[in-house]
N, C-alpha and C positions, 0 to 999 in steps of 0.2 A: 596343571589343573584340568586341562581338557581330557587327559587320559583317565582321570578319576570319574568324570561324568560318563564317559564311554563305558568304563568298567561297571559303574553302578547300574546304568540302563541295561547293559548286557546281562548282568547278574539278575536283575529283576525280570527280564524277559525269559531267561532260562528257568527261573523259579516258577514263573507263570506257565511255561510249557510243561514243567514237571507236574504242576497241579492239574493241568488239563489231561495229561496221560493218566494220572491217578483217578480222575473223575470218570474217564471212559472205562476204567476197570470195573467200576461199580454200576455203570449205566445198564439199564435193563433192556432196552429195545435195540438189540444188535441186529435181529432178524425178525421181520413181521410178515405174517401171511394170513389172508382172509379165506376162510373155507365156507362153502355153502352159499345160499342165496342165488343159485343159478337156475333153479327149477321154476315151474309155473305155479307154485303154491300161493295161496292168498296170504299166508303168513310167511314172511321172509325171515329165516333165521340164519344168522351168520355167526360163526365161531372164529375168533381171532386167536391165532397162535403167535406167540412171540417168545424169543429166547435171548439169553445173554451168555456170558462165559461161565456162569455159576448155576443157572437153572433154566427150565423151560416152563411156560405157562400157557393156559388156555383161558380165554374170556368169552363167555357165551353172550347171547343177545339180551339176557337179563342182567348183565354186568357182574356176574359171578365169576371170580377168577380162581382157578385151581392151578397151583404151582407145584412142580416137582423139582426139588433141589438135586443137583448131581451129587450122588452119595460120596464118591471117592475120586481122587485125582485121575486115576487110570481107568475109570469107568465111562469116560466120554470119548467122543470121536478124536481121531488123531489131530485134525486141524485145530480143534479147541485146545488140546494140550499144547500144541506148538504156539498158538497165540497167547495162551496164558504164560507159558515160559518166556516168550520174547518180551511181553509187557512187564512181567515181574522183574526180569533182568534189566529192562529199561528203567524201571523205578529204582532198583537198587543202585545201578551205576549212575543214575541221575542224582540220587541223594549223595553218593560219594563225590560226584562232581561239584555239587553245591557246596559241600564242606570244604573241598580242596580250593575251589574258587574263592570262597569267603576268606580262607586263610591267606591266599595269595594276592588278594586285592591290595592296591596301594594305599587305600584309606583305612585299612585295619592295622592294628599294632600287634597282630599275632603272626608268628612265623619267622621272625628274626631278620636276617640280612636280606638285601634286595635280590641277590643271586638265588637264595633259597626260595624267596617269595615268587620269583619268576618260574621256578621249577614247579611250585604248587599250582600256579596259574596255568601253566602249560598242561600239567596232568589233569587239572579240572576241565580244561578245554577238550582234551582227548576223551575223557569220560563223558562229557556232554555230547560229543559227536557220536560216540558208541551208543549212548542212550537214545539219541534221536534216530539213529539207523535201526536200532533194535525195535523201537516202537513203530517206526515206519514199516518195517518188514512184517511185523505182527499184524498191522492193519491190512497190508497187501495180501497176506495169506488168507485172512478172513474174507476180504472182499473177493478174492479170486475164487474161493470155494463157493460163496453165495452166488456169484454170477455164473460160475460153472454149473451149479445145480439148476439155476433158472433157465439157462439157454440150452441145456441138454434135453433133447426130446425123449430120451430113454430113461430119464430119471423118474423113479416111482415114488419118491417121498413128497414132502410138502414143498410147494414153490411159493 
């Protein structure tokens, strides 16, 4: 009975983690930068630049937002392509892991004999670990690029 409770909570936590990774794929504010407002003008105008994995936007002081969607997969920077690939592979392997773990759980009647169910559970666990590592390294690549741009004194782009 104890193993069923552990399996159910483990399954729910991994599904919750998969949902969190899929939400970060659609999240807009991966990188935010404020431009302007540094001079001695009476009217301070600041433009906010923010970007995600799928588009880049500017919002001016009148709250008008202008967004540019990235047109094709290969038209973006290399680090964006790497992060997209790692997170999409994390979502695919996580979904496969969810299906395998659901089949292999002790409380389900899918999958047949216990030995086969244990193999499904083990395979689901391996795919969950691969999914977690893939998403982790995707976030590390993006954070490394953003911090590298910010602390590089020779970087000429937006900080």
